[in-house]
C-alpha positions in Angstrom: -6.6 -27.7 -6.9 -4.5 -24.5 -7.2 -4.8 -22.4 -10.2 -2.8 -19.1 -9.5 0.0 -17.9 -7.0 1.4 -14.5 -6.1 3.1 -12.7 -3.4 3.0 -9.1 -2.0 6.5 -8.6 -0.8 5.7 -5.4 0.9 2.5 -6.3 2.6 4.0 -9.7 3.4 0.9 -11.6 2.0 0.6 -14.7 -0.2 -2.4 -15.0 -2.6 -3.4 -18.1 -4.3 -6.6 -19.4 -6.0 -8.1 -22.9 -6.0 -10.9 -24.4 -7.9 -13.3 -27.1 -6.5 -16.2 -28.8 -8.1 -18.7 -25.9 -7.7 -16.8 -22.8 -6.8 -13.4 -20.9 -7.3 -11.6 -19.1 -4.4 -8.9 -16.7 -3.8 -7.1 -17.2 -0.5 -4.7 -15.0 1.4 -2.0 -15.9 4.1 0.3 -13.7 6.2 3.7 -15.2 5.4 5.1 -14.1 8.7 2.3 -16.0 10.5 2.2 -19.3 8.5 0.3 -21.2 11.4 -2.5 -18.7 11.1 -5.6 -19.9 9.3 -6.0 -19.2 5.6 -8.4 -16.2 4.9 -10.9 -16.5 2.0 -10.8 -13.1 0.0 -13.1 -13.8 -2.7 -15.3 -16.8 -3.7 -17.4 -17.4 -6.9 -20.0 -20.1 -7.1 -20.4 -22.0 -10.3 -18.8 -25.0 -11.8 -17.8 -23.0 -15.1 -16.1 -20.2 -13.3 -12.4 -20.3 -12.7 -10.2 -17.6 -11.1 -6.3 -17.8 -12.0 -3.2 -16.0 -13.0 -3.0 -14.0 -10.0 -0.8 -10.8 -9.9 -0.4 -8.1 -7.1 0.8 -4.6 -7.2 2.5 -4.1 -3.7 2.7 -0.3 -4.1 -1.1 0.2 -4.4 -2.4 -3.0 -2.8 -4.3 -4.0 -5.9 -4.8 -7.6 -6.8 -5.4 -8.8 -10.4 -6.7 -12.1 -11.7 -8.0 -13.6 -14.9 -11.5 -15.0 -14.4 -12.6 -17.6 -17.0 -16.4 -18.1 -17.3 -17.3 -20.7 -20.0 -14.5 -20.2 -22.6 -14.3 -16.3 -22.1 -11.6 -14.8 -19.9 -11.9 -11.3 -18.2 -9.4 -9.2 -16.2 -10.6 -8.5 -12.8 -9.1 -6.1 -10.1 -9.6 -5.6 -6.3 -8.4 -2.8 -4.0 -7.3 -4.7 -1.0 -8.1 -3.6 2.7 -5.3 -2.2 4.9 -4.3 -5.8 6.0 -5.4 -7.5 2.7 -8.1 -9.4 4.6 -10.8 -8.4 2.3 -11.5 -6.8 -1.1 -12.8 -3.2 -0.6 -13.8 -2.7 -4.1 -13.7 -5.0 -7.2 -14.1 -4.2 -10.9 -13.9 -5.7 -14.2 -11.3 -4.0 -16.4 -12.0 -2.8 -20.0 -15.7 -2.0 -19.4 -15.5 1.5 -18.0 -18.3 3.9 -18.2 -16.1 6.5 -19.5 -15.0 4.4 -22.6 -14.9 7.5 -24.9 -11.6 8.6 -23.3 -10.2 5.1 -23.5 -8.4 3.4 -26.4 -8.4 -0.3 -25.1 -10.4 -2.7 -27.0 -13.4 -4.0 -25.3 -13.5 -6.8 -27.8 -10.1 -8.1 -27.0 -9.8 -11.9 -26.0 -7.5 -12.1 -23.2 -5.2 -15.1 -23.0 -4.1 -17.1 -20.2 -1.0 -15.0 -19.2 -0.7 -11.6 -17.3 2.2 -9.7 -16.0 2.9 -6.4 -14.2 5.5 -4.0 -15.5 7.1 -1.8 -12.9 9.5 -0.1 -15.3 7.7 3.1 -14.4 7.0 2.7 -10.7 4.3 5.5 -10.6 2.6 4.2 -13.8 2.7 0.4 -13.6 1.3 -1.4 -16.6 -0.6 -4.7 -17.0 0.6 -6.8 -19.8 -1.5 -9.5 -21.4 -1.9 -11.3 -24.7 -4.9 -10.5 -27.0 -5.6 -13.9 -28.6 -7.7 -12.5 -31.4 -5.2 -9.9 -32.6 -2.2 -12.2 -31.7 -0.3 -9.5 -29.9 0.9 -8.3 -26.5 -0.8 -5.4 -25.0 0.2 -2.9 -22.2 -2.7 -1.4 -20.3 -2.8 1.2 -17.5 -4.1 -0.2 -14.1 -7.6 0.7 -14.9 -7.8 -0.8 -18.4 -8.3 2.5 -20.1 -5.3 3.4 -21.9 -3.5 0.6 -24.0 -0.4 0.2 -26.2 0.5 -2.7 -28.6 3.7 -4.1 -27.7 4.7 -7.1 -29.9 3.0 -9.6 -32.3 3.3 -13.4 -32.5 2.2 -15.8 -35.3 -1.4 -17.0 -34.7 -0.3 -20.6 -33.7 2.0 -19.3 -30.8 -0.1 -18.2 -27.9 2.0 -17.6 -24.9 1.8 -20.0 -21.8 4.2 -18.0 -19.6 4.9 -14.3 -19.5 7.3 -12.1 -17.4 8.3 -8.5 -17.9 11.6 -6.9 -16.5 12.5 -3.3 -17.0 10.3 -3.1 -20.0 11.5 -6.4 -21.8 8.9 -9.0 -22.5 9.8 -12.7 -21.9 7.5 -15.5 -22.9 7.2 -19.1 -23.7 4.9 -20.2 -26.5 2.9 -23.3 -27.2 2.8 -24.2 -30.9 -0.4 -25.7 -32.1 0.3 -28.0 -35.2 -2.5 -29.7 -37.1 
């Protein structure tokens, strides 16, 4: 079944993720050629791996997604090829070799929401929710420089997130005992 969806309105590509019994896959489709076959971009084997919450930066041809292994989520990125038919390079964010120059927490527990903030086109930000610290974080595209944005009560983890011109909009789920 489908677990994520995003569109590159400049490159005219649709990206979506699916999960099957023993694998998780990100697919791509040219939206101007809907009759063309789907193209597999990335596939991970394993029943406990799930790729979801896809976002694409159409200006840099970078795809971002959350990857859940067991109960831990991590943020991944992929530099797309010229026609977005393959992933030229893939990396996990927040684990840079040059951590001494970074201020992003490597212990952040990334929640299930992710957004891209294009308020400053030349410096788009990744926005996510740190479940352990109960706050929203904005990061540069490499996961190195972070800024705390807003806090939420511990029992209000967001289930939806959007960013528009620097404003955060979210919907929270409230867990009551």
